[in-house]
N, C-alpha and C positions, 0 to 999 in steps of 0.2 A: 504494500500500500504506500502511496506517495507520502513522504514525510510532511510536506506542506498541507496535504489534505487532512492528515492525522492531527496536525497542529490546529487547523481550523475547527475540527470536530471535537477537540479534546474535552470541552465541557459537556457536550452531549454524551461522549463516552463515559465520563464520570457519572452522569445521571443514570445511565443504564447499569453501570457497575454497582452503583449505590442501591438501586432498586433490587438487583440480584442479591446483594448482601442483606438488605432488609428482610427479604423472604426467609433466608436461612436463620438469621438471628431471632426474628419475630416468632418463629415456630417454637422456640424454647419457652418463651414467656406466655404465649397464647395457650399452650397446653395446660399450664398450671390452673387456669381459670376453668378448664373443662373437666378436671379430675373428678370432682364430685358427681358430675353428670355421667361420666363414664362408669363410675362405681355403682350407679343406680341400675338395678336389674331390669327395670321396665324402660326407662328412657335411654339407658346406655348398655354396657356389656356385663354389668354385675361384677366388675373387677374387684379383687381383694386389694388390701393395702400393699401387700408385697408386689402384686402385679402392676399396680399403679406406679410404684417406685421404679420397677424395671421398665415401664413404658418411657419414663424419663431417662433412666440410667443407661439403657441400651443405646440410646442416641449419643449420650455424653461419652460413653466408653469408646465407641467406634470413632466418633468425631475427634476426640482428643488423641487417640492412638494413631490415627492416619493423617493428621494435619501435616506433620513434617514430611511424611512420605510423598504426599501429593504436591507439596511445595517444591520438592526436589524434582518430581516427575514433570511438573509444569516447566521448570527451567530447561529440562532436556527435550521433552516431547512437543512443547508448544503450549503457552499459557491459555490462549484462546481455545484451543482444542480441548484441553483438560477442563476448562470452565464450562464449555457447552456440554461436554459429557457429564460433568458433575450436576449441572442443572437438570439434564434429562433424567438422570437417576433419581434426583430429589423429587422431580415431578411425578414419576411413576410410583415412587415410594409414598408420596403424599396421597395419591389416588388409592393405593392399597391400604393405607392407614384409615382413610375416610370410610372405606367400605369393609373394614375388618369385622368379622362375625364373632370372633372370640378374643379375649385378652391376649392369648399367646400370639395370634395373628398380628395384633397391634404391636406387640413387643418386637417381633421380627421385622415388621414394616418400618418401625421407628429406627431399628438398627441400620436398615438400608438407607433411610433418610440421613443418618449420621455419616454414612459413606459418601453420599452425594454432597452433603454440606462440607465435609473435609476437603473435597475436591474443589469446591467453589471458593471458600473464604480466602485461602492464600493467593489465589490468582487475581482477585479483585485488587488487592493492595500492590502486588508486583506489577500488574498492568499499569496502574496509576503511576508507579515509579518510573516506568519506561515511557509513558505518554507525556508526562509533564516534565518540563525543564526545572532545574533546581530552584530557580527564583519563584516558581509558582507551585512547586510540589508541596510545600508546607501548608498552603491554603487548601489544596486538593485533599491532602491527608486529614486536615481539620474537618472538612465536610464528610469524608469517609468515616472518621471516628464519631462524628455527630450522628451518623446513620445508625451506628451500633447502639449508642445511648437512646436514640429515638425509638428503635425497635424494642428495646427493653421496656420502654415506657408505654408505647401504644399497643403492645401485645395484649395486655389485660383488657383494654378498652375494646379492641377489635374482637377479642374472644367473647366478652360480655354481650356485645351487639349481635354477634352471630348466634350465640346460644339463646338469646331472647327471641329470635325469629326462625331459627333453623335447627336441624338435628346436630348431635355432638360432632359428627364427622365433617361438618362444614368448616371447622377450625383447621382441617387439613386440606379439604377440597379447594378452599380459597387460594391455595398456592398454585394450583394447576394453570388457570388462565394467565396469571402473572408470569409464570415460568415460560409458557409458550410464547408470549409476547417478548419476554427477555431474550430467549434464544434467537428469535428472528432479528431483533435489534442488534444483538452482539455479532451475529453472522454478518450483518450489513455494515456496522460502524467500527467494531473493535479490530485493530490490526493484530496480526500474529507476531509473537515475540518469543524468543528462546535464548538460551546461552549459546553463542556462536562457537564456543570452544568448550563443550561439556566434559571432554576427557573421558576416561573409562568409568563405567558404572560402578557404584560401590554397594553391592548387594549385602555385604556383611554389616556395614553401617546402617543401611535402611532397615534390615531385619532387627538389629539391636535396638533401634529407636522405636520400632513398633512394639516389640516385646516389653521393653522398659516402660513405655508410656501406658500401654494397656494394663500391665501389672500394677503400676503405681496408681493409675486412675481407679482400677477395680478395688484396690485396698482402701483408698480414700472413700469411695462411694460406700463400700461395705461397712467401714467404720462409722460413717454417718448414719447408715440405716440401723445398725445394731446399738450404737451409742457406747460400745465397749471396744476400746482401741487396743487392749492388751491381749486379746484372744489370738491364737495362731492363725485363724482364718483372716484376720485383719493385718497382723504384723508381718506375716510371711510375704504377701504380695507387695506391701509397701517397702519392706527392706529389700526384697528380691528385685523389685522394679527399680529402686534407687541404685542398687548394685549394678544392674544391667546398664542403666544410664551412665554410671561411672565408667563401666567397661567401654561403652560407646564413646565417651569423651577421650578415654585413653587410646582407643583404637584410631579415632579420627585425627588425633594429634600426631600419629605416627605413620599413617598411610599416605602415599603420594597422590592419591585421587579421592580425597574425602568428600562425602555427601555434604558435610558442613565443616568448615575449618574452625574448630573450637578455639584456635589461637586468637581468633578475632575478639574473644572475650577479654583479651588484654587491653582492648580499646575501651576506656571508660564511657565513651559515647554509647557503646553497645551494652556493656554490662550494667551500668547504672540505670539505663533506660529500661532494659528488660526487667530488672529487679523492681523498679518503681511501678511499672505496669502490673506485675504480678501481685505485689503487696497491696496496691490500691484496689484491685479487683477482689482480692481475698477479703479485705476489710469491708468494702462498700457493698458488693453484691451479696455477701453472706448475710448482712443485716437487711438488705433490700428484700431478700427471700422471705424471712420470717415476718417482715412488716406486713406482707400480704395476709398472713394468717391473723395478725393483730387486727387488721381492718375488717376482715370478714367474720372472724370468730368472736373476738372480744367486743368489737364495736357494732357488729351486726350488719355491716354494709353488704349489698349485693355484689356479685362479680363485676357488674358494669360500674357501680358506684366506686368500688375500690380501684377499678381501672382508671376512672376519671380523676381520682385523688392523686394519681401518679403523673398527671399531665404537667404539673410544675417542673418535674424532673426533665420531661421532654422539652419544655420551653427553655429551660436553662441550657440544655444540650444544643438546641438550635441557635440560641443567642450567642453563646460563648465559644462553641467549637470552631465555627467559621472565623471568629475573630482572634483565635489564639495565635495564628501566624503573625498578625500585626503586633500582638503583645510580645512575642518572641523577638521580633525585629527591634522593638524598643527597649526591652528589659533583659533579653537573653533567655534561653531555654531553661537554664538552671534556676533562675529567679521565678519564672512562670510555673515550672513544675513544682518547685518547693511551695510556692503560695497555694497552688491547687491542692496539694496533699494536705497542707495545714487547714485549708477550708473543708476538705473531706473529713479530717479529724475533728474539726469543730462541729460539723453537722452530725457526726456519729455521737459525739458527746452530748449534743442537744436531745438525743433520744431519752436521756435521763429525765427530761421534763415532760415526756409523753406518758400519760397514765390512762386509766380506764375511762375517764370522763374529760380528758383534755379537749378543748375545742379543735375541730378538725383542721382549721386554718393553720394551726401550729404545725401539724404534720405536713401540710402542703409547703410551709416555709422551710421545714427541714429538708424535704425532697428537693426544693429549688436550690438550696445551698449545696446539697450533695451533688446535684447535677452540674452546677456551676464549677465546683471543685474538680470533678472528674473531666469536665470539658477542657480544663486547663492542664490536665496531666496527660491524657491519652494522645492528643495530636503532637505536642512537642516531643514526647517520649518516643512515639512511633517514628516520627521524622528523624530523630536521633539514631534509632536502630537502622533505618533504611539508608541514611547518609553514611553510615560506617561501612556499608557493603558496596561492592561494584554492582552495576546494573544487571550484569549477567547472572548474579546470585540473588536477584530480588525475590524469587520464589522461596528460596530457603530462608531468607531474612524475614519475609512475611509469615512463613510457617512458624518460625521461631517466636515471633511476636504473638501470633495467635495461640500457639501451644502454651506459652507462658500464661496467657490470660485464661485459657480454658481450664488448665490444671488448677490455677489459682481460684477460679470460680467454684470448681468442684470441691476443692479443699476448704474454701471459705464456707460454703453451704454445709459441708459435712462437719467441720470442726465447730463453727459457731452454732450450728443446729444442735450439735451434741451438748454444747454449753447450755443452751436454752432448755433442752430436754432434761438434763441432769438437775438444774435448778428447779424446774417445774415439778419433777417427780419428788425431789427432796422436800419442797414446800408442801406438797400435797400428800405426803406419806401417811399422815394420820387419817385423813379423809379416805384415802384409798383402802386402808386397812379395814375400815368400817363397811366397805361395799361388799356385795355378794361376790364370791370367787369367780363366777362366770363373766362378770363385767369389769373386774378390777384391772385386768391387764389393758383392756381397751381404753379405759379412762386415764390410765397412767402413761399410755403411749403418746398421746397428743391432746392438744386443746380441743380439736374437732372430736376426738374420741370421747372426751369428758362431756361435751355438749350432747353427743348422741346418746350416751349412757343416761344422762339426766333426763333427756326427753323420753327414753324408754321406761325409766323408773317412775315417771309421772310426778305427782306432788312430792314423793319421797326423794326425788333426785334434784329438786330445785335448790336445795342447800349446797349442792356441789358446784353450781355455776359460778357463784361469787368467788370462792376460794380458788377455783381453777383459773379464772380470769386473772386474779391477783398473782397467782403463781407464774402464769405465762408472762405477765408484764415484768415481774421481777427477773425472770430468765432473760427477757429481751434487754433489760437494763444492764445486766451482767455481761451479756455477749456484746452489746454495742460499746460498752466501756472498753472491753478487750480489743475490739476492732478499732476504736479510736486510738488506742496506744500503738497498734500496728501501723496505722496511717501516719501517726506522728513520727515513729521510728523511720518509716519510709522517707518522710520529708527530710529528716536529719541525714539520712544516707545520701539522698540526692544533693543536699547542701554540701556534703563532704566530698563526694566522689565525682559528680557530673562536672565536666569542664565548664567554666564560665566564659564570659566575654573576653575576647583578646584585648591586649592593651590598646590597639588601634580602634577598638569599638566594634570589631567584627564578632560574629557569633561562631565560636569554634564548633559547636554541636552541629552546624550545618555545613561544615567544611567538607569538600570532596577531594579525593586524591586526584593527581594529574590524569591518571588513566580514566577515572570517572568523568572528569570534565571533557576529556577528548571524546569519550563515548557519547556524552550528552550532546556535544556539538555535531557528532556524526548522525 
């Protein structure tokens, strides 16, 4: 494709890539709203709690495990080709999910969606890196990052609207027409790009990355589900996965044809930025996850109402993500990233003031602050990662960025969810002991379980609701305080490690090597 034509179409290309990304990210949050309906034996599939968890986790496990592989594959085989293939798989899997007849069919279809999503996400960022010149790339990445935050926020709203008018499968079927249009536009507008000198394939490195990421992700997910992190079933995959990833790093540092050159982590632009993204998403999305249960179970909001409550987060993402590049030019990536993480930490601290009867506008203000903080972390940190790599390795860099975020999200939900569950069960221990044996476990498992038990017991169960709500809020306060500390430590790490502005006033985090500048001009 003619470079001049690509340059003229670059913002249209960004729009198409952003919509493609929105569909993949939105699917994670939209499903959370539909879980109760899917569990209903009449309106849904009658899925058990375990089956619901695996409907979420099967996607996450495959997605996290294959992100890096598809990033490398895109660099070698062609990013446009892999992107279109990933969207096609995601569309077919969405159709299979929408018309699943049993919970097991839904779980396997969701795993297939994870495979398609893993192929899509790294290609969007790597194509942006190749289409946009360095002077515009930061702004384009800001819009890309804003799409991620926007999808997190509008997913519950979209899910609530669909469930109010259609069957549960509509939350998956909605993907199909968007993907068909996306594939057609990508085929028309997006140029093909790949590493012109890929070298020999590194099957050992790719295999080690898959085994290590899948094992680590499985251990994290299983630990979050059981709440017991010291059992062999949890410790073995976590320790084993970490060991395999360590072996991957050792091998990649010594082979002459690495899938990813781990020596690049010596560059603080890359290492500090990846760490800041991971820690920010660990802290913020872990809290964001159980805030939905607070709104629906403790405050009694409908799925649509709780989705609308998250709109301030989306507004903050839209307002600040696209402006982060200008902030970086003025103050430097180090200052903007640090300020963003401090704002995230402050927002997470503010959860301490959210109780059972707090006015809902307070929650909206907390969401807005949290969104504004993340909007000033993700774009400059992502640009810092991508600017530390040559363009021909953009797929591997994008996959590294997305893998760090995805594993951090899984870890944040699992660890902080375990904190909430542990405090909840501890505070409610006396009440649980007084319940009949048949319902004791359900009430102790979650706030939704306690409300279901109270409804089943009738007047005798009404006394359980108040203590259960109070116990959940106490757990939310404890977990959000821990998350605030993590975000603050991330800010201090960025302040210490990320390069600042050069003495001449330039921004070192956006610097490119001579080979990158030559490639950009070509």
